[in-house]
C-alpha positions as CSV (number, residue, x, y, z in Angstrom):
1,M,9.7,13.5,-29.9
2,Q,13.4,13.1,-30.8
3,L,13.9,9.9,-28.8
4,H,11.5,8.0,-30.9
5,N,12.0,9.8,-34.2
6,C,8.4,11.0,-34.6
7,G,6.2,14.0,-34.0
8,A,4.4,14.6,-30.7
9,I,1.5,16.7,-29.5
10,W,1.0,17.2,-25.8
11,R,-2.5,16.3,-24.8
12,K,-2.8,16.4,-21.0
13,S,-1.3,15.7,-17.6
14,V,-2.6,12.8,-15.5
15,F,-1.8,12.2,-11.8
16,V,-0.7,8.6,-11.2
17,E,-0.1,6.9,-7.8
18,E,1.4,3.4,-7.9
19,V,0.9,1.4,-4.7
20,F,2.5,-2.0,-4.0
21,S,1.8,-3.9,-0.8
22,G,0.1,-0.9,0.7
23,K,3.0,1.4,0.1
24,V,3.2,4.2,-2.4
25,V,6.2,3.4,-4.7
26,W,5.7,6.3,-7.1
27,N,3.4,9.2,-7.6
28,G,3.4,12.2,-9.9
29,E,2.2,13.8,-13.1
30,V,2.5,11.8,-16.3
31,E,2.4,13.8,-19.5
32,V,0.4,12.2,-22.4
33,F,1.4,12.9,-26.0
34,D,-0.3,11.9,-29.2
35,L,2.4,10.7,-31.7
36,T,2.6,11.2,-35.5
37,G,4.8,9.2,-37.7
38,H,5.6,6.4,-35.3
39,P,5.3,2.9,-36.9
40,K,3.8,1.2,-33.9
41,A,2.6,3.7,-31.3
42,K,-0.1,6.4,-31.4
43,R,0.6,7.7,-27.9
44,A,3.5,8.1,-25.5
45,Y,3.8,8.9,-21.8
46,G,6.5,10.9,-20.1
47,W,7.6,12.0,-16.6
48,S,10.6,12.8,-14.5
49,H,11.7,12.0,-11.0
50,P,14.6,12.6,-8.7
51,E,17.5,10.3,-9.0
52,G,21.1,9.8,-7.8
53,E,23.0,10.8,-4.7
54,D,20.6,12.6,-2.3
55,N,18.1,12.8,-5.2
56,K,20.0,15.7,-6.7
57,G,19.7,14.4,-10.2
58,E,16.7,14.1,-12.4
59,R,15.7,11.2,-14.6
60,F,13.4,11.5,-17.6
61,V,11.3,8.5,-18.6
62,T,9.3,8.0,-21.8
63,V,7.1,4.9,-22.5
64,L,5.4,4.2,-25.8
65,E,1.8,3.0,-25.7
66,I,2.4,-0.5,-27.1
67,P,0.5,-3.3,-25.3
68,P,0.6,-4.1,-22.4
69,V,1.0,-0.3,-22.0
70,V,-2.4,1.1,-22.6
71,S,-2.6,4.1,-20.2
72,P,-0.5,6.4,-18.0
73,E,-1.0,3.9,-15.1
74,T,0.3,0.9,-17.1
75,A,3.2,3.0,-18.4
76,V,4.3,3.7,-14.8
77,K,3.9,0.1,-13.8
78,M,6.0,-1.2,-16.8
79,A,8.7,1.4,-16.1
80,I,8.9,0.3,-12.4
81,Y,9.0,-3.4,-13.5
82,S,11.8,-2.6,-16.0
83,D,13.8,-0.9,-13.3
84,I,13.3,-3.9,-10.9
85,K,14.5,-6.2,-13.6
86,K,17.6,-4.0,-14.2
87,G,18.3,-3.9,-10.5
88,K,17.7,-0.2,-10.2
89,L,15.1,-0.6,-7.5
């Protein structure tokens, strides 16, 4: 995994649906990777989603499994929270 300067082994895909106030705010497949050589994380989660004008672009997201991130679901929640804080949502 070049972004985090460590090795990665793909383990599985997990479908995640994040609902807020009764509305689906994100859903899709999250890829789960076991990491080797990372000083803090043993696992990482990754996915992509459309972005940009008319959703013609694609954004790739990776999140390390460092608490409070402990699952694909919490990785998605923290990424959404981060985007809200940055004003992207």
